[in-house]
C-alpha positions in Angstrom: 119.4 98.1 76.7 120.8 100.5 79.2 120.8 104.2 78.7 123.8 105.8 77.0 124.4 107.9 80.1 124.3 105.1 82.7 126.8 105.3 85.6 127.9 101.8 85.0 128.7 102.5 81.3 130.7 105.5 82.3 132.7 103.4 84.9 133.4 100.7 82.4 134.4 103.3 79.7 136.9 104.9 82.2 138.4 101.5 82.9 138.8 100.7 79.2 140.2 104.1 78.5 142.8 103.8 81.3 143.9 100.4 79.9 144.0 101.8 76.3 145.9 104.8 77.6 148.5 102.6 79.3 148.9 100.6 76.1 149.0 103.7 73.9 146.1 102.5 71.8 143.3 105.0 72.6 142.2 105.7 69.0 142.5 102.1 67.9 140.6 100.7 70.9 137.7 103.1 70.2 137.6 102.1 66.6 137.7 98.4 67.4 134.9 98.8 69.9 132.9 100.6 67.2 133.5 97.8 64.7 132.2 95.3 67.2 129.1 97.3 67.8 128.6 97.7 64.1 128.8 93.9 63.6 126.3 93.4 66.4 123.9 95.9 64.7 124.3 94.2 61.3 123.9 90.6 62.7 121.0 90.4 65.2 121.9 86.8 66.0 125.3 88.0 67.1 123.8 90.7 69.3 121.5 88.0 70.8 124.4 85.7 71.6 126.6 88.4 73.1 123.9 90.3 75.0 121.3 87.8 76.2 122.4 85.9 79.3 120.4 82.9 78.4 123.4 81.7 76.4 126.1 80.2 78.6 129.0 82.6 79.2 131.5 80.2 77.6 129.4 80.2 74.3 129.2 83.9 74.4 133.0 84.3 74.9 133.6 81.8 72.0 131.3 83.9 69.8 133.2 87.0 70.8 136.5 85.4 70.0 135.2 84.2 66.6 133.9 87.6 65.6 136.9 89.3 67.1 139.2 87.2 64.9 137.3 88.2 61.8 137.2 91.9 62.8 140.9 91.9 63.8 140.2 93.0 67.4 143.1 93.4 69.8 143.6 91.3 72.9 142.6 94.3 75.0 139.2 94.6 73.3 138.6 90.9 73.4 139.5 90.7 77.1 137.3 93.7 77.8 134.4 92.1 75.9 134.9 88.8 77.8 134.8 90.8 81.1 131.6 92.5 80.0 130.1 89.1 79.3 131.2 87.8 82.7 129.7 90.9 84.4 126.5 90.7 82.3 127.2 94.2 81.0 127.3 93.6 77.2 123.9 95.4 77.0 125.8 98.6 78.0 128.3 98.4 75.1 126.9 101.3 73.1 126.9 103.5 76.2 130.4 102.4 77.1 131.5 103.3 73.6 129.9 106.7 73.7 131.6 107.5 77.0 134.9 106.2 75.8 134.8 108.4 72.7 134.1 111.4 74.9 137.1 110.6 77.1 139.3 110.1 74.0 138.2 113.5 72.6 138.8 115.2 76.0 142.3 113.7 76.2 143.0 114.9 72.7 141.9 118.4 73.6 138.8 118.2 71.5 135.1 118.5 72.3 132.0 117.9 70.2 129.5 120.7 69.6 126.3 121.2 67.7 125.2 124.2 65.7 121.6 124.7 64.7 121.1 127.5 62.2 118.0 128.9 60.5 119.8 128.7 57.1 122.8 126.8 55.8 126.1 128.3 56.9 128.9 128.8 54.4 132.5 127.6 55.1 133.7 131.0 56.3 130.8 131.4 58.8 131.3 127.9 60.1 135.0 128.4 60.6 134.5 131.7 62.4 131.9 130.0 64.7 134.3 127.1 65.3 137.1 129.5 66.2 134.9 131.5 68.6 133.7 128.3 70.3 137.3 127.1 70.6 138.3 130.3 72.2 135.4 130.1 74.7 136.1 126.4 75.6 139.8 126.3 75.3 139.5 123.2 73.1 139.3 122.2 69.5 135.6 122.0 68.6 134.2 119.4 66.2 130.9 120.7 65.0 127.8 118.9 63.9 125.6 121.3 61.9 121.8 121.2 61.5 119.4 123.6 59.7 116.2 124.4 61.5 114.1 127.1 59.7 111.9 127.6 62.8 114.7 129.6 64.4 113.8 132.4 61.9 117.4 133.6 61.9 120.7 133.3 63.7 122.3 130.2 65.3 122.2 128.2 68.5 125.5 126.5 69.5 125.8 123.8 72.1 129.2 122.7 73.4 129.1 120.4 76.4 127.0 122.2 79.0 127.4 125.6 77.3 124.6 127.0 75.1 125.1 130.1 73.0 121.7 131.2 71.7 121.8 133.9 69.1 118.6 132.9 67.3 116.1 135.5 66.2 113.4 133.4 67.8 115.0 133.8 71.2 115.7 137.5 70.7 112.1 138.1 69.7 110.9 136.2 72.8 113.2 138.2 75.0 111.9 141.5 73.4 108.3 140.4 73.9 109.0 139.6 77.5 110.6 142.9 78.2 107.8 144.8 76.4 105.0 143.0 78.3 106.8 143.1 81.6 106.9 139.2 81.8 110.7 139.0 82.1 
């Protein structure tokens, strides 16, 4: 299976996003693609048929139509899936979906972020952090929160390429470097 970040997956995601944008179905298209991937994960035989090129393309398209009918997939997603079959790119479907979701979030003015804290954050702390990150990025920030006691204290927030490191571990490392002349 291709990497989530492959250039081909990104190109296909942009093409699907453009078509969904023109049709006014950005959220629905992303959800449908997600349902198809979920079905492929739940039924390994379906994944084999759709992904492995040893099955004739006509059989693969017929399997896609059958599962698409059961899942209630739109014509857009079915045509896109058929195109992926013809281009032998169904192996990239997870990466395409990940890129598509990122494009949909950007279009909606949202961005995903991750917060790692030394201890669980209460709702007020989380909201203040989300507000500060939104101010920095100019977008609404959807946060995924993890607790990592190794930080000792504080938080590390990642939003896109930005990293805000307010962890005690980093502060202690910086203090050590300045005291020993290593920094």
